[in-house]
C-alpha positions, 0 to 999 in steps of 0.5 A: 779638910786640906783641900778646903783650906787651899780651895776656898782661899784660892777661889776668893783670892782669884775672884778678888783679883779678877774683880780688880783686873775688870776694873782696870779693863774698864778704866782703860776700855778700848782694846783692853776689852779684848784682853778680858774677852780672851781671858773669858774664852780661855777659861770657858774652854776648860769646862767646855773641853772636859765635858766633850772628854767626859762624853768620849770617856763614856762611849770609848772603853779602854784604860785611859778611863782609869786616869781621866775620870776622876780629874774631869769629873770636877770640871763643871764647877768652872762653869759659873765663873766662866758665864760670869766672865762672859756675861759683860761681853754678851750683855754689851758687845759693843765694848769688843765687836765692831759689827754692833755699829756696822753690821755689815750688808745683808738682812740676814747678816744684820739679823744674825748679828743683832746684839740681842740674838747674840746674847741669846746665843751665848746663853744658850751655850751656857745652858746646854753646857749646864745641862750636859753636866748635870745629866752626865753627873746624874747618870754613871753610864749616860751613852745616849746623853754622851752620844747626842751631847757630842753632836750637840757640843760640835754643832752648837760650838761652830757659831759660838766660835765665830761669834766670840772670836772670829767675828772680831775681824770683818771679812774673814769666815772659816768653816774650820775655825769652830773645829779648831777652837774646839781642839784647843778646849779639848786639848787644854782640858785633857792636859790639865786632867793628864797632869792631875792623873800622872800620879796613877799607880800603875805605869800602863795607865800613864802610858795610856794617858801620855799616848791619848794626849799625844794624839789629841796634840796631833789632832789640834796641829792638824786642824791649826795647820789645815786652817793656814793652809787653806787661807793661803792656798785660797789668798782672799783678802779677808783670810790674809788680812786676819793672818797678817794682823796676827803676824809681826810682834803678835806672831810671837804669841803663835810661835810661843803657843806652838813651841810650848805645846810642841815641847810638851807633847813630842816627848811623849813618843817615848815610852819611858816619858809616858810611864814617868810621873813627873815626866808625864806631868810636866809635858802635860803642863806644858801643853796646857800652857800653850793654850794661854798664848794661843788664845791671846793671839786670837783675841788681841789683834783685831780691827779697832783700838790698837792693842799693845803691851799693856793689853797683853798684860791685862790678858795675862792678868785676867787669865791668871786671876780667873785661872786661880779662881777656877783651880780653888773651885776645882779643889773644892769640887774634888773635895766635896766628891771625895767626901760624897 
């Protein structure tokens, strides 16, 4: 009952706050829609990453299952609010994306970036996530679903990453961007799950959880750096312009994300930090917090209407509201699982 008393009010308060922020975004218009897009993408990353980790749990044996299975099981409850948050962008992409009016040269590009096809891809992405969540929830083992689901998640996630974030900028294409965004999602979901499971009674379990989080954080750092390194090496105008738009004052968001995540995962190299419940939870929360400025750095500084500090405030407000709603839904979902 305690979980319900916390979860339901938090979900309602988050929903009301999100609706208020959405009204503010609609009234401001222009670059403010990128703030809503960033918050919606951030919310979608949590259940997406959680499903990826759940499927890996089904396929990779080890002590890491003991501390992660239960915290991750409730994550699919975030799919409905994530889909609801993305619905305005999918229905009216012209609010955010310049390619609606100027798709660029080539028949294929014009067909691929047609608003109707863009919306269909987004809907199919959420359908895929829901199907995976349902099948994994019904079958306690589900090795076949996990194997095929991981493949589908990566393959389908590449065009979604291009659609939702990379297509904000004309002239820049990156084959590694989809994996980079997926690493953000997996690291976010894993960090939140580790923070929730940090109170595991066995130090051995906490030790494994901390080591797993450290490893995934290193993979995230590698994918993010390699995209920058390849773009720098190629020195092509599209890629250079993409990073230049995210430099200057906006670069502070990137450095904040790097700083928070590094402060979170670097201490995990020490065994006594991994085995300490408080230290492990604090490190995991720092890593999770780093995803907020990182997604803001990807979404806010793009061509089109100029985004200023007001846009950043709207992004943070939308992220906080949707996060509060998601927190409440997770509490409700975990309480229902405990009763079942």
